[in-house]
N, C-alpha and C positions, 0 to 999 in steps of 0.2 A: 839433044840428050836431056832426059828428064833429070831434075834435081831430086835425089832420093834422100829424104829425111828420116824415114822409118823403114825398118825391116820387121814385118809383123808376123808373129808365129800364131798359127791357128790349129785347131783340131777339127776333124770332120764330123764330130758329134755322132759317131757310130760306135756300136758295142765293142768292147775289148775283144781282140782276136778275130773280129769279123773281117774277112777279105773284102776290100772295097777298092776299086781301081778307077782309073781316069774316066771311063765311060759312065760309071755310077755317079761320080761327082758332076759330070757333064749333065746328066739327067736331073740331078737335084738342083743344080744352078739354073738349068733351062726353065724350070718352074718358078724359081725365086725371082729371076731377072727378066722374065717374059714381059712384064709390064713396062720395063724401062728399055726394052730392046736388046738386052744382053743375050748372046747366043752361046757363049763359051764359058769355060770354067773361070771363076773370079780370081783364083789364086795363080801365081806364077809358077809355083813348084808344089809337087806332092811328094810325100815321103811314105812309101808303102811299108807294110809290116816287116818285110825282110830287109828294110833299109834302102831299097832301090829308090832313087830320086828321079822323078819325071818332070821335065820342064813343059808346062802346058801353055805358056804365054811368054812372049819376048819381054824382057825387062824394060824395053822401050815403050811397051804398050801399057796403058792404064788398066789396072785390075779392078775388080768389084769385090772387095773383101773387107773394107773398113770405111764406113760412111764418113765423109768429110775429110778423109786423108788418102783416098785412092790415088790422087794425082801425084803424090810425092812419096809413095811407098811401094814396097815389094811384099807380096804375101806368100808365105810358105806354110803348108798345111800337112800335119801328120795324120795318118789314118788312125782313128780311135777317139778316145776322150770320154767314153761312157763306160760305166761298169755294167754288169749283167742286169741291173735293175733300172738302167737309164739315168743314173746319177753321174755327175761330173767326176772324173777320176783321171789321173795321169796314167795312161795305159801304154805309154811308149815302150816298145820292145828295146832290148839292148842295141839291136841293129839300128832302130830308128834314132835312138839317142846318139849313137856314133855318127850316123850319116847327117843328122841335123846339125850337130856340132861342126863337122867338117864343112858343110854347106854354109853355115853362118860365118865361119872364119873366112871362107872364100869371099862371101858377099861383103864382109867388113873390109877386106883388102881392096875391093873394087869401089866401095862406098864408105870410106873411113869415117866420115862425119855422120853417118846414119846411126840412129839409136835402135837397138833391138828391144821390142816390146811384145807383149802378148795382146791379143785382141781385147781382152778385158781391161787393159790399161788405157783404153780410149773411152772408158765410162766417164760420166761427168763427176766432178768433185763436188758432191752435194752439200757438204758442210763447209766448203771453201778453205780447208786447212792446208791445201797444197799436196795432199796425199790421197790417192784413190784407194780407199780401204775396202776389204771384202764385202762389207754390207752395201757398198756403193756400186758394185759390179752389176752392169746390165746383163752380162752373161759370164759364164765361167771360163770360156774358151781362152786359152788352150788347156785349161784344167791343171796347170802348174804355173809357178812364178817365173816366166821367161825373162822378165826384166831383171830379176836378181840373178838367176842362173847364168845368164849370158852377159852380165854387166862388165866383165873383165875382158871381153873380146875387143 
């Protein structure tokens, strides 16, 4: 059994309201991970616009979703994350918010010592002050502060 230290929340970086499903993520990741031999979706779970959650990978398998921490994390990705102009935005539907919260609560029961973070929280602390500030984010994903929002779980 893998030791899970992190539950990492992601967005698919797709426009608000655009239907995007497992096969679409599979195609996106096939291009991204081709060079390293990845054939499957890098996330363990997807949260569709209607709140449906699809498990795409066993939690026992290492994902490909956060460089340097794949071996000790689970990745969960909600569909969306961009506004109509391609800028980062929290586009979660009410159904996605509800499903994501339920799923994260369930994961915390199974992995009580795991910390819930957003992908952006793995950015380097450039000024060494112990806080990863917005200007230090390598990416905006998941386009909301998952670390704060889910800190009480």
